[in-house]
C-alpha positions in Angstrom: 0.0 0.0 0.0 1.6 3.4 -1.0 2.2 6.0 1.6 -0.3 8.9 1.8 2.7 11.2 1.2 3.7 9.3 -2.0 3.6 10.8 -5.4 0.3 10.0 -7.2 -1.4 8.6 -4.1 -4.3 11.1 -4.5 -7.4 9.8 -6.1 -7.6 13.1 -8.0 -5.5 13.6 -11.1 -6.1 16.8 -13.1 -6.0 17.0 -16.9 -2.4 18.2 -17.3 0.0 15.4 -18.1 2.2 14.2 -15.2 5.9 14.7 -15.3 5.9 16.1 -18.8 8.1 19.1 -18.0 9.9 18.1 -14.8 11.0 14.9 -13.2 10.0 16.1 -9.7 6.9 18.2 -10.5 3.9 16.1 -11.5 1.7 18.9 -12.9 4.1 21.7 -13.9 1.7 24.5 -14.9 -0.8 23.6 -12.2 2.0 24.0 -9.7 3.6 27.3 -10.8 0.2 29.0 -11.4 -0.2 29.1 -7.6 2.2 32.1 -7.6 -1.0 34.1 -8.0 -1.8 33.5 -4.4 1.6 34.7 -3.2 1.0 37.9 -5.1 -2.6 38.3 -4.0 -2.0 38.5 -0.2 0.6 41.3 -0.2 -1.4 43.2 -2.8 -4.5 43.1 -0.6 -2.6 44.1 2.5 -0.7 47.0 0.8 -3.7 48.5 -1.0 -6.0 48.2 2.0 -3.5 49.4 4.5 -5.9 52.0 5.9 -8.3 49.3 6.9 -5.5 47.2 8.3 -4.6 50.0 10.7 -8.1 50.0 12.1 -8.7 46.3 12.1 -5.3 44.6 11.9 -6.0 41.0 12.7 -8.8 39.9 10.2 -7.2 40.8 6.9 -3.7 39.7 8.0 -5.0 36.4 9.2 -7.1 35.7 6.1 -4.2 36.7 3.8 -1.9 34.4 5.7 -4.4 31.5 5.1 -4.4 32.5 1.4 -0.7 32.1 1.3 -1.2 28.7 2.9 -3.6 27.9 0.1 -0.9 28.7 -2.4 1.7 26.6 -0.6 -0.5 23.5 -0.1 -1.9 23.8 -3.6 1.6 23.9 -5.0 2.6 20.9 -2.9 -0.5 19.0 -4.1 0.0 19.6 -7.8 3.7 18.9 -7.4 3.2 15.5 -5.9 -0.5 14.6 -6.4 -0.3 13.0 -3.0 -3.2 12.2 -0.8 -1.9 14.4 2.0 -1.3 17.2 -0.5 -4.9 16.9 -1.7 -6.3 17.2 1.8 -4.0 20.1 2.8 -5.0 21.9 -0.3 -8.7 21.5 0.4 -8.6 22.1 4.1 -6.6 25.3 3.7 -9.4 26.6 1.5 -12.0 25.5 4.0 -10.2 27.2 6.9 -9.7 30.4 4.9 -13.4 30.5 4.1 -14.3 29.8 7.7 -12.0 32.6 8.9 -13.5 35.1 6.4 -17.0 34.1 7.5 -16.1 34.4 11.2 -14.6 37.9 10.8 -16.8 39.5 8.2 -20.2 37.8 8.1 -22.7 40.7 8.7 -24.5 40.5 12.0 -27.8 41.3 10.2 -27.6 37.8 8.7 -26.9 36.0 11.9 -29.3 33.2 12.9 -32.3 34.5 14.8 -31.4 32.7 18.0 -28.2 34.8 18.2 -29.8 37.8 19.6 -28.5 40.3 22.2 -24.9 40.8 23.3 -22.1 38.5 22.4 -23.6 37.5 19.0 -20.2 37.8 17.3 -18.6 35.5 19.9 -21.4 33.0 19.5 -21.2 33.1 15.7 -17.4 32.7 15.9 -17.7 29.5 18.0 -20.5 28.2 15.7 -18.3 28.7 12.7 -15.4 27.0 14.5 -17.5 24.0 15.4 -18.9 23.7 11.8 -15.3 24.0 10.4 -13.9 21.3 12.7 -16.8 18.9 11.9 -16.4 19.7 8.1 -12.6 19.0 8.5 -13.3 15.5 9.8 -16.0 14.9 7.2 -13.6 15.8 4.4 -11.7 12.6 5.1 -14.7 10.4 4.3 -15.0 11.2 0.6 -12.1 13.5 -0.5 -13.2 13.4 -4.2 -16.3 15.4 -3.2 -14.5 18.1 -1.2 -13.7 20.4 -4.2 -17.3 20.3 -5.4 -18.6 21.2 -1.9 -16.1 24.1 -1.5 -17.1 25.5 -4.9 -20.7 25.5 -3.9 -20.0 27.9 -1.0 -19.4 30.5 -3.7 -23.2 30.5 -4.5 -23.9 31.6 -0.9 -21.3 34.4 -1.2 -23.0 35.5 -4.5 -26.4 35.5 -2.7 -25.0 37.7 0.1 -23.4 40.0 -2.5 -26.8 40.4 -4.3 -28.6 41.3 -1.1 -26.0 43.9 -0.2 -26.0 45.4 -3.7 -29.8 46.0 -3.4 -29.1 48.3 -0.4 -26.3 50.2 -2.0 -26.4 52.8 -4.8 -22.6 53.3 -5.1 -21.8 52.7 -8.8 -18.2 51.7 -7.9 -19.4 49.0 -5.6 -21.7 47.6 -8.4 -18.9 47.8 -10.9 -16.5 46.0 -8.6 -19.1 43.3 -7.9 -19.7 42.7 -11.7 -16.0 42.4 -12.4 -15.6 40.0 -9.4 -18.5 37.8 -10.8 -16.9 37.9 -14.3 -13.6 36.6 -13.0 -15.4 34.0 -10.9 -17.5 32.8 -13.9 -14.3 32.4 -16.0 -12.6 30.6 -13.1 -15.4 28.1 -12.4 -15.8 27.5 -16.2 -12.1 26.7 -16.3 -12.3 24.4 -13.3 -15.3 22.5 -14.7 -13.8 22.3 -18.2 -10.6 20.7 -16.8 -12.6 18.3 -14.7 -15.3 17.3 -17.2 -13.9 17.9 -20.7 -10.3 16.6 -20.1 -10.5 14.2 -23.1 -11.2 17.1 -25.5 -8.4 19.3 -24.1 -5.9 16.4 -24.3 -7.0 15.7 -27.9 -6.0 19.2 -28.9 -3.0 19.2 -26.6 -4.2 22.1 -24.3 -4.8 20.5 -20.9 -4.1 23.7 -18.8 -7.5 24.9 -17.7 -6.9 24.1 -14.0 -3.8 26.4 -14.0 -6.1 29.1 -15.4 -8.5 28.4 -12.5 -5.7 29.3 -10.0 -5.0 32.6 -11.7 -8.7 33.5 -12.3 -9.9 32.7 -8.8 -7.1 34.8 -7.4 -8.3 37.7 -9.6 -11.8 37.2 -8.4 -10.6 37.3 -4.8 -8.7 40.5 -5.6 -12.1 42.1 -6.2 -14.1 40.2 -3.7 -12.0 41.1 -0.6 -12.3 44.9 -1.1 -16.1 44.4 -1.4 -16.1 42.5 1.8 -14.0 45.2 3.5 -16.3 47.9 2.2 -19.4 46.3 3.7 -17.5 45.5 6.9 -16.7 49.2 7.4 -20.3 50.1 6.6 -21.6 47.8 9.3 -18.9 47.8 11.9 -17.0 51.1 11.7 -19.7 53.9 11.8 -17.1 56.6 12.3 -15.7 56.0 8.8 -17.1 56.2 5.3 -15.7 53.5 3.0 -14.8 54.6 -0.5 -13.7 52.2 -3.3 -10.7 53.5 -5.3 -8.8 51.8 -8.1 -5.0 51.2 -8.5 -3.2 52.4 -10.5 -5.9 54.7 -11.8 -9.7 54.9 -12.3 -9.0 55.6 -16.0 -7.2 52.3 -16.6 -9.3 49.6 -18.4 -8.1 47.0 -15.8 -7.6 48.4 -12.3 -7.5 46.8 -8.9 -10.0 48.0 -6.3 -9.2 48.9 -2.7 -10.9 50.7 0.2 -10.1 54.1 1.5 -11.5 55.3 4.8 -12.9 58.7 5.2 -14.2 60.4 8.4 -17.9 61.2 8.9 -19.5 58.0 7.8 -22.6 58.1 5.6 -24.7 55.1 5.1 -24.5 53.6 1.6 
């Protein structure tokens, strides 16, 4: 019986051919495309540094977990090992759990979480669910990726509800671009998973590497949106304003949140 750390011990094998470009890296492009996560985290921290000064821990912690996602995803695609697969999936699960714990708006908390201490109760509830989900992930690892991708639909639902309450055109623009990147990302993921035979036939089995880059781009727009709404709900002394780097006039620009005094409800 092969070790769970052994190369190719995972039950998942993506479309890219194994060891085609390196004797030690199973899926070369799927591995190196994870550099997008190492760029994503420092970019978010630098651009949203005003927010970090006010609420240091949440964004730093989530960005650290996103770096872990990049590390473990690289390890998984380099080895295609069972341990690498679980580390990759669990790092995503814990990053999502941390984001929910820190930024889930109180107005959407379950009804029984009323009165003082709601944030603490929700934090512990999220922790329990995450721990249980961690153990369940060992039961059928092949399903983990599908379950994690389904969480995106809940995030899209929350985004839609928040957009209904907000008239800021920049917020709507950022949300549309985020969704565009996500649609491209999930299309790439599904294409690699379900249409592998076609891509191998035309010698272009690289859509999972596109997924890594595209989902990082989606997160680059998603995180400022989350920060914007967090400031709106939790920091009433500030008014959040979406800006774009390097300039508003550029056809492709990265959003970030600036904080202004004298908050006005969106």
